[in-house]
N, C-alpha and C positions, 0 to 999 in steps of 0.2 A: 445939393450934395456935391462933395469935392473929393477927388482922389489924389493923393500925393504921389507924383512920379518920382521925385527925389527931393533933396533938401532945398531945391531952388524953385521947382516947377509944380504948380497945382492947377488942374483944370476941372471944370464943372462937367458932371456926367448926368445932368437931368435929360439930355436929349443928344443925339449926334450933332445937331446944329450948335448947342452950346459948347459941346467939346471942341468943335472946329473953331468956333470963334475965340475960344480961350487959348489955342495954340499959338504962343507968341513967336515961334520961329518960322511960321509959314510965310511964303513969299507970293502967294496968290490972294487975290481979293475974293470976297464971297461969304457964304455960298450964293450961287445963282438961284433965282426964284424957283426953278424946276427942280434943282438939287435939293433945296431945303423942303419943298413940297413932298418930294419923294421920301425923305427921311421922316417927315411928320406921318405920312400914310403908313409907312412901315411900322413905326412906333404905335400907332393907334390900332391897326387892324391885323398886323402880320407878325408881331413881336414874338408870339409863341406858336407860330405856324412852322412845321418842320421843313417844308419846301416852298420857297418863295421866288418868284421871277420879277425882276425889276427892269423897267424898260425906260430908255431914254434914246433920243434920236443921235445919230452919229455926230461926234463933236460936242456933244452936250455935257460931257464931263462925267462919264459913268465910272471911270476909274477912280476919281476922287470920292463919288458916292459910295462905292463899294469899300474902299480903304477906311474911310471915316466910320461906316457902319461896323466893319470888322474891329477897328481899334476901339470903338465904343463898347462893343460887347466884350472885347478882351479885358478892357480895363473895369467895366462894371461887374462882370460876372467871373473874371479871371478864367476866361475860356482859352483853349488852344484854337487859334484861328489860322486857316490856310487859305491863301489867295492864289488862284491858278490862272496862268496864262498859257497860250499854246506852244511858245518857243522860248529857248534860253534868251534870245535878244529881247523879247518882249518882257521877260522876267526881269532883266537887267534894267530895261527902260522904266518898269514900274517902280523898281527899288530906287532908282535915281530920282524919279518924280516924288515919291513918298518922302524920302529924306530931305531932298534939297528944295522942293517946291511946297509940299504940304506940312512939313514939320513933323511927319510921323516916322519914327525910327522902326525900320522892319529889317528882317534878315532874308536875303535871297539864297535859295538852295537850287543849285544846278549841278549837273554831272553825277558821278557815282556817288551813292550815299555813304560809301566808306571814306570819302574824302570831305565830307561835310565838317565845317569848323565845330569843334566840340563845344565851345562857349556859346555859339549860335544855337546848336542843338539843345543844350541845357536851357537856354532862355526861352526857346520856343516851348519846350515840354513843360516848363514851369509857368507858361502863360505870361511871360515877361515881354515877349515880342511876337508880333505877327510874322508868319512865314509866308513868303512869296516863292512859288515854284511852278513847274510845268505840269501840264496834264499827265504826261507819261510818268511823273514822280508818284502820282497818287493812283492811277489806273494802271497797275501791273500786278504780276502775281505775288510779289513780295515787297510791298511798299514800305518805306520808312514812315510816311505820314499814314499810319493805320488807325490812329484813334483821335482825330480832331473833333472839337465840339462843333465848329462852324466851318463850312467849306464855302468859299466865295468863287463862283465860275465867271470870269471876265470872258465875253464872247462865248457864252454857254454852248453854242452850236458846234463850236470847235471840239467839244468833248466826244462828239459822236463816234469818231473813227477810233478813239482810244477804248471807249466802252464797248463798242462792237467787237473790237479786236479781242477783248477778254472772253467773248462768247462765240468766236468763230474758229473753226477747225479747217485749215487750209490743206487739202490733200492733193498731191500733184501726180498725174499719170507719168510724167517724164522724169520724176525724182526716184532714182534707184531705191533709197531708203524708204520711200513712201509706198512702193508697190505693193508689199503685203497688206497693208492697211487699205490701200486704194482698191485692191482686187476683192477684198473681203467686203468692203462697203457696196461695191458694185454687185457682188453676189447677192446681198441682202435686196438691193433695189431692182434686181432683174425681173422678178415676178410682178413688179408694180409699174414698170415702164414699157413703152412700145419697143419693138425690135429696132427700128431705126435709132431711137435714143440710146438703146443699149450698145448698138454698134458705134455710136459716137463716143461712148465712154471706154470701149475696149480696143478700138483700132486706132493706133497712133496716127495713121494717115488722115483718117477721117476727122480725128480729134483736131489735127493741126489745121485742116481746112475749115473746120467749124469752131475755131478757138474762141469766137465772140458769141457762140450759141449759149444761151442762159434758159434755164427752166426751173420750175418749182413743183415739187410733189404737192397734191392737194393735202391740206392739213389733216383730214381724216385718215388718209392713207399713210401719212408720215407717223401719226400717233399709233396706228396699228403696228408699224414696223419698229416702233421705238424700242420695245424691250430687246429685240434681237440686235438692233443697231447699237445699243448701249453695250451689250456683251462684247461686240466686235471691237468698239472703241476702248473699253476698259482692258481688253486682252492685248491690244497692239499699240496703244498710244503710250509712249515712255518719255521720261525726261531727256534721254538721249535723242530721240526723234524730234521732240518739241522742247528745247531747253527753256528753263524758266528765265524771265527777264532779270 
C-alpha cells in the first residue's frame, strides 16, 4: 500500500519500518534492530490497544521510534497526532531532529495558543502534520489540543507533575486571599485530627516551625468527610482565587 504525500513523494505504509525506509530525505541510517523490533511488536500485538508503553534504553533512539509510529498512524489513518516533550527547548530539539534528520515534517507548538501559526494549526487539525508540543500545552484547564486521536509521551514520567497539578488544590495559610477557604477546610478537618495537628494548622508560629510536616488522613476518614469538604470547596473556590491556565 502506498500513500501519496505530494506529486513527487510516495511512501509505503505496510508498517512503520517500511515507511521509514521509504523516506528519501532522512539523513540517518537505520532503523536499528531494537527500533525495528519495537515497531513490529507494536504492530503485531498493540495496534488497537488504547494505552501502550514502549521501552528502550537511554540513547537507543526512542524519539525516532515514537515519531515514526506517530507519522505512520497519521498517514495511514489520517489521525491527529500529538507528540509531547517536557520543555520548549526539547520540543524545538525534536522538531529539528524530525525535519532535518528523520525527514518527517512536523509542526512545533510552544508559547501561548493564541500565537500559534494558523497554517500550522489547520494542518494539524486536518491530520496533515504531526504536532510537537509540551506537556503543559495538553495538561491544563483549557488546552488547544483537546481532541487528538493519538498522544505520544516522550519521557512519560515527566507528565506526572502536570497531571497531578490538575487534580491538586494548594491552599496556603499565609496567603490572605486563601484564608477563608483555608479556615473552612480546617474547620471540616478539626473533628478528624488530633489537637497537636489542629494547632499546627491554625497557629502561624507552629506552622512555620513545622513547615516540613506532612500527614495524610486515613482514606475511610477522608471519604466520610468528602460531602462536607466538597460543599466548602464549591462555595469558596473561584476563578479569581485560582485563575485558569
